[in-house]
BAPAMAR-166492 format. One record per residue (C-alpha): residue number from 1; x, y, z. Coordinates in steps of 0.1 Angstrom, whole numbers, padded with zeros to 4 digits, always signed. Example, Ala and Ser with C-alpha at 12.3 -4.5 7.8 and 13.67 -1.06 7.14 Angstrom:
! residues 2
1, +0123, -0045, +0078
2, +0137, -0011, +0071
This chain:
! residues 489
1, +0000, +0000, +0000
2, +0011, +0035, -0007
3, +0026, +0059, +0018
4, +0008, +0092, +0021
5, +0015, +0128, +0029
6, -0012, +0155, +0031
7, -0009, +0193, +0025
8, -0035, +0214, +0044
9, -0036, +0252, +0042
10, -0044, +0279, +0067
11, -0070, +0293, +0042
12, -0079, +0290, +0005
13, -0053, +0300, -0021
14, -0022, +0295, +0000
15, -0006, +0274, -0028
16, -0016, +0239, -0018
17, -0023, +0229, -0053
18, +0010, +0240, -0067
19, +0030, +0225, -0038
20, +0011, +0192, -0043
21, +0021, +0193, -0080
22, +0057, +0201, -0070
23, +0059, +0171, -0046
24, +0044, +0148, -0072
25, +0071, +0159, -0096
26, +0099, +0156, -0071
27, +0088, +0121, -0060
28, +0086, +0111, -0097
29, +0121, +0125, -0104
30, +0133, +0105, -0074
31, +0121, +0072, -0090
32, +0088, +0067, -0072
33, +0053, +0061, -0087
34, +0031, +0088, -0073
35, -0005, +0100, -0076
36, -0023, +0131, -0064
37, -0056, +0129, -0044
38, -0082, +0154, -0034
39, -0114, +0139, -0019
40, -0136, +0169, -0026
41, -0129, +0199, -0048
42, -0150, +0229, -0056
43, -0139, +0245, -0089
44, -0153, +0256, -0122
45, -0121, +0248, -0140
46, -0124, +0211, -0148
47, -0107, +0185, -0170
48, -0118, +0154, -0188
49, -0098, +0122, -0181
50, -0092, +0096, -0209
51, -0123, +0077, -0199
52, -0145, +0108, -0200
53, -0146, +0114, -0163
54, -0147, +0150, -0152
55, -0123, +0161, -0124
56, -0108, +0193, -0111
57, -0082, +0208, -0133
58, -0057, +0210, -0104
59, -0057, +0172, -0101
60, -0051, +0168, -0138
61, -0021, +0192, -0135
62, -0008, +0172, -0105
63, -0012, +0139, -0125
64, +0008, +0155, -0153
65, +0035, +0164, -0128
66, +0035, +0128, -0116
67, +0038, +0115, -0152
68, +0005, +0097, -0152
69, -0029, +0100, -0168
70, -0056, +0118, -0148
71, -0084, +0097, -0133
72, -0116, +0102, -0113
73, -0098, +0082, -0086
74, -0078, +0114, -0079
75, -0108, +0136, -0073
76, -0139, +0115, -0065
77, -0161, +0145, -0056
78, -0162, +0177, -0076
79, -0186, +0205, -0069
80, -0193, +0230, -0097
81, -0212, +0260, -0084
82, -0242, +0269, -0105
83, -0257, +0296, -0082
84, -0245, +0313, -0050
85, -0262, +0286, -0029
86, -0260, +0255, -0051
87, -0237, +0233, -0071
88, -0236, +0205, -0097
89, -0223, +0175, -0078
90, -0200, +0152, -0097
91, -0191, +0118, -0081
92, -0165, +0095, -0097
93, -0164, +0118, -0127
94, -0201, +0117, -0135
95, -0229, +0141, -0127
96, -0249, +0130, -0096
97, -0272, +0160, -0098
98, -0277, +0196, -0086
99, -0279, +0203, -0049
100, -0284, +0233, -0027
101, -0256, +0238, -0002
102, -0277, +0228, +0027
103, -0287, +0195, +0011
104, -0252, +0187, +0002
105, -0239, +0193, +0037
106, -0266, +0170, +0051
107, -0256, +0143, +0027
108, -0219, +0146, +0021
109, -0209, +0119, +0046
110, -0228, +0095, +0023
111, -0199, +0100, -0001
112, -0173, +0086, +0022
113, -0175, +0051, +0007
114, -0169, +0066, -0028
115, -0139, +0086, -0014
116, -0124, +0056, +0004
117, -0129, +0033, -0026
118, -0111, +0058, -0049
119, -0083, +0063, -0024
120, -0078, +0026, -0018
121, -0076, +0019, -0055
122, -0048, +0045, -0059
123, -0030, +0032, -0028
124, -0028, -0003, -0044
125, -0013, +0012, -0076
126, +0013, +0037, -0064
127, +0042, +0041, -0040
128, +0032, +0075, -0027
129, +0000, +0095, -0026
130, +0002, +0133, -0022
131, -0031, +0145, -0007
132, -0044, +0181, -0010
133, -0069, +0195, +0015
134, -0093, +0223, +0009
135, -0097, +0257, +0024
136, -0089, +0256, +0061
137, -0090, +0226, +0085
138, -0105, +0248, +0113
139, -0137, +0260, +0098
140, -0153, +0252, +0132
141, -0189, +0252, +0119
142, -0180, +0226, +0092
143, -0156, +0203, +0111
144, -0182, +0178, +0123
145, -0187, +0163, +0088
146, -0153, +0171, +0073
147, -0143, +0148, +0045
148, -0115, +0168, +0029
149, -0091, +0180, +0057
150, -0085, +0164, +0091
151, -0115, +0141, +0086
152, -0098, +0126, +0056
153, -0064, +0126, +0072
154, -0079, +0104, +0100
155, -0096, +0081, +0076
156, -0064, +0074, +0056
157, -0039, +0079, +0084
158, -0020, +0106, +0066
159, +0007, +0129, +0082
160, +0000, +0165, +0075
161, +0021, +0195, +0064
162, +0004, +0228, +0073
163, +0009, +0255, +0047
164, +0007, +0293, +0053
165, +0010, +0321, +0028
166, +0033, +0348, +0040
167, +0026, +0370, +0009
168, -0009, +0376, +0022
169, +0004, +0387, +0057
170, -0001, +0373, +0092
171, +0017, +0340, +0086
172, +0024, +0336, +0124
173, -0013, +0340, +0131
174, -0022, +0317, +0102
175, +0000, +0288, +0113
176, +0000, +0291, +0151
177, -0037, +0301, +0152
178, -0047, +0271, +0130
179, -0027, +0247, +0152
180, -0044, +0261, +0184
181, -0079, +0256, +0169
182, -0071, +0220, +0160
183, -0080, +0192, +0185
184, -0051, +0176, +0203
185, -0053, +0144, +0181
186, -0053, +0166, +0150
187, -0024, +0187, +0161
188, -0004, +0155, +0166
189, -0010, +0146, +0129
190, +0007, +0178, +0118
191, +0043, +0169, +0113
192, +0057, +0201, +0098
193, +0050, +0237, +0088
194, +0056, +0253, +0054
195, +0058, +0290, +0048
196, +0049, +0297, +0012
197, +0054, +0326, -0012
198, +0082, +0344, +0005
199, +0095, +0374, -0014
200, +0130, +0387, -0008
201, +0160, +0374, +0012
202, +0149, +0342, +0030
203, +0179, +0345, +0054
204, +0161, +0374, +0069
205, +0133, +0351, +0081
206, +0155, +0329, +0103
207, +0142, +0345, +0134
208, +0107, +0339, +0120
209, +0114, +0302, +0117
210, +0127, +0301, +0153
211, +0095, +0318, +0165
212, +0072, +0295, +0146
213, +0090, +0264, +0160
214, +0091, +0276, +0196
215, +0055, +0288, +0196
216, +0040, +0258, +0177
217, +0062, +0230, +0188
218, +0064, +0219, +0152
219, +0094, +0219, +0128
220, +0094, +0242, +0098
221, +0099, +0220, +0068
222, +0108, +0249, +0046
223, +0103, +0285, +0034
224, +0093, +0284, -0002
225, +0100, +0315, -0023
226, +0075, +0332, -0045
227, +0081, +0312, -0077
228, +0077, +0328, -0111
229, +0064, +0300, -0132
230, +0034, +0298, -0156
231, +0012, +0269, -0144
232, -0026, +0264, -0149
233, -0046, +0277, -0120
234, -0081, +0265, -0112
235, -0090, +0288, -0084
236, -0114, +0317, -0087
237, -0090, +0337, -0066
238, -0063, +0333, -0093
239, -0041, +0363, -0097
240, -0045, +0359, -0135
241, -0082, +0370, -0131
242, -0070, +0402, -0115
243, -0050, +0413, -0145
244, -0072, +0440, -0160
245, -0047, +0462, -0180
246, -0029, +0456, -0213
247, +0009, +0458, -0213
248, +0017, +0441, -0246
249, +0017, +0449, -0283
250, -0012, +0425, -0287
251, -0041, +0430, -0263
252, -0063, +0399, -0257
253, -0094, +0408, -0236
254, -0113, +0379, -0219
255, -0148, +0387, -0207
256, -0149, +0379, -0170
257, -0183, +0363, -0166
258, -0197, +0359, -0131
259, -0197, +0321, -0134
260, -0165, +0319, -0155
261, -0151, +0284, -0160
262, -0120, +0270, -0176
263, -0103, +0304, -0179
264, -0071, +0285, -0184
265, -0081, +0281, -0220
266, -0063, +0314, -0227
267, -0031, +0307, -0207
268, -0013, +0296, -0238
269, -0012, +0332, -0251
270, +0009, +0343, -0221
271, +0038, +0323, -0236
272, +0041, +0346, -0265
273, +0064, +0377, -0264
274, +0045, +0410, -0267
275, +0011, +0394, -0259
276, -0010, +0404, -0228
277, -0041, +0386, -0216
278, -0064, +0405, -0193
279, -0099, +0401, -0179
280, -0127, +0426, -0184
281, -0158, +0425, -0161
282, -0172, +0460, -0170
283, -0176, +0482, -0200
284, -0149, +0506, -0190
285, -0124, +0478, -0187
286, -0130, +0463, -0222
287, -0117, +0492, -0243
288, -0106, +0483, -0278
289, -0086, +0451, -0276
290, -0071, +0432, -0306
291, -0094, +0402, -0299
292, -0121, +0394, -0275
293, -0126, +0359, -0260
294, -0158, +0349, -0243
295, -0149, +0319, -0221
296, -0169, +0291, -0206
297, -0195, +0295, -0179
298, -0214, +0272, -0155
299, -0245, +0293, -0158
300, -0250, +0303, -0194
301, -0285, +0319, -0192
302, -0276, +0339, -0161
303, -0243, +0351, -0175
304, -0260, +0361, -0208
305, -0284, +0381, -0187
306, -0256, +0397, -0168
307, -0237, +0405, -0200
308, -0267, +0423, -0213
309, -0276, +0442, -0181
310, -0240, +0453, -0175
311, -0237, +0468, -0210
312, -0209, +0445, -0220
313, -0230, +0429, -0247
314, -0234, +0462, -0264
315, -0197, +0470, -0260
316, -0187, +0437, -0276
317, -0211, +0443, -0304
318, -0196, +0477, -0310
319, -0161, +0461, -0310
320, -0171, +0435, -0336
321, -0187, +0462, -0358
322, -0153, +0480, -0356
323, -0135, +0449, -0370
324, -0124, +0434, -0337
325, -0127, +0396, -0338
326, -0146, +0376, -0311
327, -0141, +0339, -0302
328, -0164, +0320, -0278
329, -0156, +0287, -0261
330, -0183, +0264, -0247
331, -0206, +0287, -0227
332, -0191, +0316, -0246
333, -0200, +0299, -0279
334, -0236, +0294, -0266
335, -0238, +0331, -0257
336, -0227, +0341, -0292
337, -0256, +0322, -0307
338, -0292, +0333, -0313
339, -0309, +0317, -0283
340, -0302, +0297, -0252
341, -0329, +0276, -0235
342, -0327, +0255, -0203
343, -0362, +0241, -0200
344, -0353, +0214, -0174
345, -0331, +0236, -0152
346, -0299, +0217, -0160
347, -0280, +0248, -0149
348, -0301, +0278, -0138
349, -0332, +0273, -0159
350, -0350, +0297, -0182
351, -0343, +0310, -0217
352, -0329, +0341, -0232
353, -0319, +0354, -0266
354, -0282, +0353, -0273
355, -0259, +0379, -0289
356, -0268, +0366, -0324
357, -0232, +0367, -0337
358, -0235, +0331, -0348
359, -0264, +0314, -0366
360, -0271, +0287, -0340
361, -0293, +0279, -0310
362, -0286, +0260, -0278
363, -0310, +0238, -0258
364, -0300, +0223, -0225
365, -0310, +0187, -0217
366, -0301, +0162, -0190
367, -0271, +0145, -0206
368, -0236, +0160, -0201
369, -0211, +0155, -0229
370, -0177, +0147, -0214
371, -0150, +0136, -0239
372, -0115, +0143, -0252
373, -0113, +0154, -0288
374, -0088, +0159, -0316
375, -0097, +0176, -0349
376, -0090, +0201, -0376
377, -0104, +0235, -0385
378, -0124, +0236, -0417
379, -0124, +0261, -0445
380, -0129, +0291, -0423
381, -0138, +0326, -0436
382, -0133, +0361, -0422
383, -0106, +0369, -0397
384, -0103, +0333, -0385
385, -0094, +0321, -0420
386, -0058, +0319, -0406
387, -0069, +0288, -0387
388, -0081, +0269, -0418
389, -0068, +0233, -0417
390, -0050, +0237, -0384
391, -0050, +0206, -0361
392, -0060, +0209, -0325
393, -0067, +0188, -0294
394, -0088, +0194, -0263
395, -0119, +0183, -0245
396, -0156, +0190, -0244
397, -0176, +0192, -0212
398, -0211, +0207, -0215
399, -0248, +0201, -0209
400, -0262, +0221, -0239
401, -0265, +0210, -0275
402, -0260, +0236, -0302
403, -0275, +0233, -0337
404, -0280, +0255, -0368
405, -0259, +0274, -0393
406, -0241, +0261, -0424
407, -0206, +0274, -0415
408, -0190, +0247, -0394
409, -0158, +0259, -0377
410, -0142, +0225, -0372
411, -0148, +0188, -0378
412, -0159, +0187, -0342
413, -0186, +0214, -0347
414, -0187, +0250, -0339
415, -0196, +0280, -0361
416, -0182, +0311, -0377
417, -0194, +0342, -0394
418, -0171, +0370, -0406
419, -0151, +0380, -0375
420, -0170, +0358, -0350
421, -0163, +0322, -0342
422, -0170, +0297, -0315
423, -0170, +0260, -0305
424, -0172, +0237, -0275
425, -0135, +0226, -0274
426, -0116, +0236, -0243
427, -0079, +0239, -0249
428, -0084, +0245, -0286
429, -0056, +0271, -0286
430, -0031, +0249, -0268
431, -0015, +0233, -0299
432, +0014, +0253, -0312
433, -0001, +0254, -0347
434, -0033, +0270, -0336
435, -0019, +0296, -0311
436, +0009, +0306, -0334
437, -0013, +0312, -0364
438, -0037, +0333, -0344
439, -0011, +0354, -0328
440, +0007, +0359, -0361
441, -0025, +0370, -0377
442, -0031, +0396, -0349
443, +0005, +0409, -0353
444, +0000, +0412, -0391
445, -0034, +0430, -0386
446, -0016, +0457, -0367
447, +0012, +0459, -0393
448, +0038, +0444, -0368
449, +0065, +0418, -0374
450, +0060, +0385, -0356
451, +0091, +0367, -0345
452, +0080, +0347, -0314
453, +0086, +0309, -0312
454, +0055, +0287, -0311
455, +0055, +0262, -0283
456, +0029, +0235, -0277
457, +0012, +0241, -0243
458, +0019, +0206, -0231
459, +0056, +0209, -0236
460, +0057, +0244, -0221
461, +0037, +0232, -0191
462, +0061, +0203, -0185
463, +0091, +0227, -0185
464, +0072, +0250, -0160
465, +0065, +0220, -0137
466, +0102, +0213, -0137
467, +0109, +0249, -0127
468, +0084, +0246, -0099
469, +0097, +0213, -0086
470, +0134, +0225, -0087
471, +0125, +0256, -0066
472, +0104, +0236, -0041
473, +0130, +0209, -0037
474, +0157, +0236, -0028
475, +0133, +0252, -0003
476, +0120, +0221, +0015
477, +0140, +0198, +0038
478, +0134, +0168, +0017
479, +0151, +0145, +0042
480, +0124, +0156, +0066
481, +0097, +0150, +0041
482, +0108, +0115, +0034
483, +0111, +0108, +0071
484, +0075, +0120, +0076
485, +0064, +0097, +0048
486, +0082, +0067, +0063
487, +0070, +0073, +0099
488, +0034, +0082, +0090
489, +0012, +0092, +0119
């Protein structure tokens, strides 16, 4: 059976996902078979495994770091918020149904058999399992039925590293306060502390390490610097979503929908010299970019309604009338059509007219399409003619079915009309051929010379994972980490 180590955080977005990926990469580099595990994840950025199972994108990235294919075993429960008080519940990679938060909290302990079955299956296959917690382990009103932090650590008998984020301030209160709020048995399971995202000269924090160790009675396993690497992020608190100004020769504006999902679809463009990617959630922030991308959403009807009431629909229409191209992915593609109807309440229910940029209509049903795809662009007209014949890969994950129009964008569907185009394929820009052709076209449209090197997103991401792992290996006491693994709880 596998040995396990678990990373828990003092709060959300302290870097648990990236540290989990880093440890997966390090253990793999050291010759071990390793897999990630997160019992319950809440995220709108998801990924499709080879068998069609839907999991959190962080676990897919961590599997990539470990050198293995992603699986629903790594994330048996995924919650995708559809409203402020409800989520689509995905168990073992498949939709179980929509639940309001209160109902889910009443019933979530029923999922323990699914969680333990998935964990046990992984434990039989791998040498090491790196487990990621969620949020904070001391949300006192939620602890009784915890299945993702200390509750899970108890079930699988996993030693814990507690991670605090010094970049957000108050790291002493974060770490020492969290330990004090844990029960005595839980505190004994914490075998080390990690200070994450330190900026500046780490030698200046030696006194800080001494204080943490004296006050907490726990060893500090390492102080990890703020690492500059470009890795997919699934969290709605991602710093990438906070970038709202253009600082490149080419300005890509992404509409920041209230229920935005899979915003990592645009990450590939950050690899190119002179290209900036920013998110616009209001009319004043949109401006006159070189291209607009409308991303996925978990609540298409509601986000279309918001787009209209906020004035951004009119602003986008004015941009396309001025010759600025617009590309929609999944929910963004549905929004660009003529109508969206959700008669069965698969997401938020209701119906609404779309932007009418594409000659197609979307109707939501009960079946969710979850599949990986490869394909080729067809004979595309208008601005996106530069993509004609280009090969792509990616995945589809959507409830709606879209029909209508004679202008198919790809052999996997989609539609185009003049300077507008859209399809269901997440990751459609990730191939070097697609992203390079599109960026080259944007440069040429502005009369600029394009001399950047095209890099496939998968190759680029692998190199970035190596950068992450190298930095974390230098920062952590790996002898201590291996000793924790060996001794367990």
